[in-house]
SELUM-458769 format. One record per residue: residue number from 1; z, y negated, x negated of N, C-alpha, C in turn; residue in three letters. Coordinates in steps of 0.05 Angstrom, whole numbers, always signed. Each point is the difference from the previous one (the first is absolute). Layout:
BEGIN
NODE num    n.z    n.y    n.x   ca.z   ca.y   ca.x    c.z    c.y    c.x residuo
NODE NUM      Z      Y      X      Z      Y      X      Z      Y      X     ALA
...
# end
This chain:
BEGIN
NODE num    n.z    n.y    n.x   ca.z   ca.y   ca.x    c.z    c.y    c.x residuo
NODE   1  -1484  -1243    +18    +20    -18     -9     -7    -11    -27     MET
NODE   2     -2    -26     -3     -7    -12    -25    +26     -7    -16     THR
NODE   3     +0     +8    -25    +24     -5    -17     -6    -24    -18     SER
NODE   4    +11    -23     +7     -4    -23    -17    +23     -2    -20     LYS
NODE   5     -7     -5    -25    +21     -3    -20    +11    -28     +1     LYS
NODE   6    +26     -1     +1    +14    -26     -1     +3     -8    -29     ARG
NODE   7     -5    -25     -6     +2     -9    -28    +17    -25     -1     SER
NODE   8     +9     -6    -24    +17    -24     -4     -9    -12    -27     ILE
NODE   9     -4    -26     +0     -8    -15    -24    +24    -15    -11     THR
NODE  10     +6     +4    -25    +22    -14    -13    -10    -15    -24     ILE
NODE  11    +15    -21     -7     -7    -18    -22    +24     -4    -17     LYS
NODE  12     -3     +2    -26    +22     -5    -19     +3    -30     -4     LEU
NODE  13    +22    -12    +10     +3    -29     -1    +17     -9    -24     LYS
NODE  14    +15    +18    -12    +17     -7    -24     -5    +21    -21     LYS
NODE  15     +4     -8    -25     -4    +18    -22    +24    +19     -3     GLY
NODE  16     -4    +21    -16    +21    +21     -3    +14     -2    -27     THR
NODE  17     -1    -23    -13    +12     -2    -26    +31     +2     +1     VAL
NODE  18    +12    -13    +20    +29     +0     +1    +11    +22    +18     ALA
NODE  19    -16    +19     +8     +9    +21    +18    +12    +23    -16     CYS
NODE  20    +16    +16    +15    +10    +24    -14    -23    +21     -1     ASN
NODE  21     +3    +20    -17    -22    +20     -3     -7    +15    +25     PRO
NODE  22    +19     +5    +18     -6    +14    +25    -18    -17    +18     ASN
NODE  23     +5    -25     +2    -17    -18    +16    -28     -3    -12     GLN
NODE  24     -1     -1    -27    -26     -2    -13    -16    +25     +5     ARG
NODE  25    +13    +23     -1    -14    +26     +5     -9     +1    +29     ALA
NODE  26    +15    -11    +19     -8     +0    +28    -25    -17     +4     THR
NODE  27     +0    -23    -13    -24    -18     +3    -24    +14    -12     VAL
NODE  28     +3    +13    -23    -22    +15    -12     -9    +23    +18     ASN
NODE  29    +19    +13    +13     -7    +21    +19    -15     -9    +24     GLY
NODE  30     +4    -25     +8    -16    -12    +22    -28     -7     -9     LEU
NODE  31     -5     +0    -26    -27     -6    -10     -3    -29     -8     GLY
NODE  32    +22    -15     -2     -2    -28     -7     +5     -4    -29     LEU
NODE  33    -17    -14    -14     +2     -3    -29     +5    -29     -8     LYS
NODE  34    -10    -19    +14     +4    -28     -8     +4    -18    +25     ARG
NODE  35    +11    -24     -4     +6    -18    +21    -25     -7    +17     ARG
NODE  36     +4     -4    +25    -21     -8    +19    -20    +22     +6     GLU
NODE  37     +5    +24    -11    -18    +23     +6     +6    +11    +27     GLN
NODE  38    -20     +7    +15     +3    +12    +27    -10    +29     -1     GLN
NODE  39    +15    +17    +15     -6    +28     +2     +2     +8    +29     VAL
NODE  40    -19    +16    +10     +2    +11    +27     +7    +30     -2     THR
NODE  41    +22     +7    +13    +10    +27     -1     +3    +11    +28     LEU
NODE  42     +2    +27     +2     +4    +13    +26    +29     -6     +9     GLU
NODE  43     +3     -6    +25    +26     -8    +10    +17    +25     +7     ASN
NODE  44    +15    +10    -20    +16    +24     +3    +29     -8     -4     THR
NODE  45    +19    +17     +8    +28     -6     -4     +8     -3    -30     PRO
NODE  46    -13    +16    -17     +6     -2    -29     -9    -27    -11     SER
NODE  47    -23     -9     +8    -10    -26    -10    +18    -23    +11     VAL
NODE  48     +8     +3    +25    +18    -20    +12    +26     -2    -15     ARG
NODE  49    +10    +24     -8    +25     +0    -15     -2    -13    -27     GLY
NODE  50    -23     +4    -13     -5    -12    -26     -2    -31     +3     MET
NODE  51    -13     -9    +22     -2    -28     +4    +27    -12     +6     ILE
NODE  52    +17    +14    +14    +27    -10     +6    +17     -3    -25     LYS
NODE  53     -4    +17    -20    +15     -2    -24     -7    -25    -17     LYS
NODE  54    -25     -9     +3     -9    -23    -16    -10    -23    +17     VAL
NODE  55    +12     -3    +24     -9    -20    +19     +2    -28    -11     LEU
NODE  56    +19     -4    -19     +2    -27    -12    -22     -6    -19     HIS
NODE  57    -16    +20     -8    -22     -4    -19    -27     +0    +13     LEU
NODE  58     -2    +13    +24    -26     +3    +13     -1    -14    +27     VAL
NODE  59    -24     -4    +10     -5    -12    +26    -18    +18    +15     GLU
NODE  60     +6     +5    +25    -17    +16    +17    -21    -19    +12     VAL
NODE  61    -25     +3     -8    -21    -18     +8    -12     +8    +27     VAL
NODE  62     -6    +25     +4    -13     +9    +25     +8    +29     +6     ALA
NODE  63     +1     +5    +26     +7    +27     +9    -20     +7    +22     GLU
NODE  64    -16    +21     -4    -19     +8    +20     +8    +25    +13     THR
NODE  65     -8     +3    +25     +7    +25    +15    -24    +15     +6     ARG
# end
């Protein structure tokens, strides 16, 4: 049985200047530092929850299975 890691690529589409500190910390926790930066992360429930909290700031670019 082959275990393939599922991954998700997200992109920061808006800046975090006008956000509250919790949202800014969530974006930093996702590994995004500046606008238009893309990061590929493992598709886990915790990462999904973080994306859901800042969905107005990020864009899900790709999702692999």
